[in-house]
Steps between C-alpha positions, in 0.01 A plus 500: 500500500637843404602755772287813546827681579635523141152585352426775755860637469426572138167673584650701768805618275281634208581842375136622426561869479467539133536162342276382218710189436386140554545381856788267407712790401455733786825590682570433867641830618270505798602147636637490850881562470771269623262236631602140450252286318320264741491123454219361309235342717192289416242737659505873554529655857164597625500857634290602783502871445271728304249484786471889532247616265420851613566830332556821700679758285408847383271551193628546149422456139632234255445720188867581441626162604717307250602138484568263211361183347518173641467275194378164577248483202778369284326301214705675227827426696395128536447466126819662408743354765592153590349379844685607818568200730438738789149526400445127537672501846277778625194294440619232741571748797283427794307804597284307747126436530250778463259518792203651310512815692472749209194308380321498837555872555161655581607865548275771354550603144599861439457672168765717333248791520468455886872469547681641209837498690477119506460454126872414498651351185858521387401451142360850486822676594691733262743213450264207558554141598287247326136446614483266792223299665465222764461250208861568394630307799517155640429569881695294749555497872384791721790703643308730738159646600409809663223764535511624151546180310721202424852420337551196281800341333401505118649421167421663178338284250669626191855422443742541666278438792646712758450455877386797709290593791153631430368731761124562510317779695133525545353827370220501747745497799717767334194716443387448858831622645527785245827351360425522127743784437754367734525185306535689176795685654657185631479347147627812333808503719586124474434476138779740426767316707791296350742378764609134595418574864154643433199267431391553139140572391461384142139591429141526640139457401156477654166342484162592675624377845877529514818673392788264404871587529748287317810492739837345485499162671738504815553147566631513844212709634516763787810606667316534818410133508855400475611752762226373730611133443864561553472762791770716348739507206877453490704820457597389155135445389397821667765711335393332157149590557580866616704548196213389275238706675729806483559447137134469419400802710781701329338406169148595621622834633660569155149458363368745761315213663484459878401161624391601860429146625828302485477194732544122480137432416538724196806331357496177295771261420556400133592159372868575515480626859496865398280748676201654330345818639123471471172662628504856369177591676653776706742616226488847350653655186605818652784695331593786724190463720473489876228268630307517825295177488557261788548168339691177526548251783548635866828326576647649173368843530773779498504781756369756244184292454454435862522875572262573211761690309561519126697211359683402189706223358707458825222303652629211291859559639358462860300186405812346358670559835219336681497223255868414535466509873215259479693272268772452748281495815161347397305809619505869424673741729210709623253199555282533811181327599371866584470683178523838667834393658611386156420845352675684776821292447490573128446867560809499733698250298533297809634134431772274611731275301531132612856387599486259201517787242830567347631853524480558123136393508422743796681778295285448192178469690574795713569709188166412360294547820564877534234729628571762230405345153778683318761356722408136412767320303451525118402172339803512275717507811305215658591273216877571555492503872778290654255254660317444173836475303649245734223251462445554124871432441453162677246399235 
């Protein structure tokens, strides 16, 4: 049986920014760099992530959004080119058993007239994808379920039969919580992003009940689950992860995007073990803007949010410091059963380093967890910090 690893690696590495070429000829410039190819196994690793299905960001429009075509409807290509052996292998990949969940959905139907912001279809963009529908996929095992819908492991029916995660969101629930425009903003941001440590969004479509998001399949699931299972990570693994998150955040900031909710639950792990930042529900595209919205997760909030001050991209620098601390310790530095105590500690930047922390690690975290946002270590300097470099050189 073929490995899902090789097939998904092709899907996640597609350069779809402007291509009109057949899938077989698309380049791999967005593949994860310098990652060894995993061994071929008989069955794919089943992720346990994708369980967070909410959307929380600010409103926006998709009218000016641009992306490129995903060309799976390749009848002409099939006639003019010899068969690709990879296509045959993809058909034998085990995507698991469908539980019938999408067919049993009984959520209220919502018309496009009643919720125009949920009439989401990437085939209508200025640079469109092909037209997608649920009938274009073989649906496999469920990957997660939440308030707004479900996520399934699916495979495209048309060659080359790529594996991906199909996230569904119930329109009625989104309307009930007034999250229609927030979802549009989340999609608009994620659809533009092209980085090996950022989860890709390839396209989207809708029916009368649901919105469907075609997401990159992250085969090893949520980072949070692995951290919970292992208690804490080794310094080497923590440094590698901190580097990848810093690299991804540096890329996001270069695109004037602030994530605002970095935490283990919002980071997935790809088939090669690389991190994938996901869940852009709190993200904003804010070139030069200062924001006041209190958002994110309490343990990861920076002082400026706790004190209800304006904030910018440096909230992500603070979150990286909290994240690195949690990698090494298993819990965040300001965690407290009493939320008010936690907020007070954050506002005063009161925390202690365990004796197990190396001095270089303390130095890095301490330079990220600074009260004044502008004093936090730049992400480019995080990536060359002595603690990061020491462990990256051991790889």
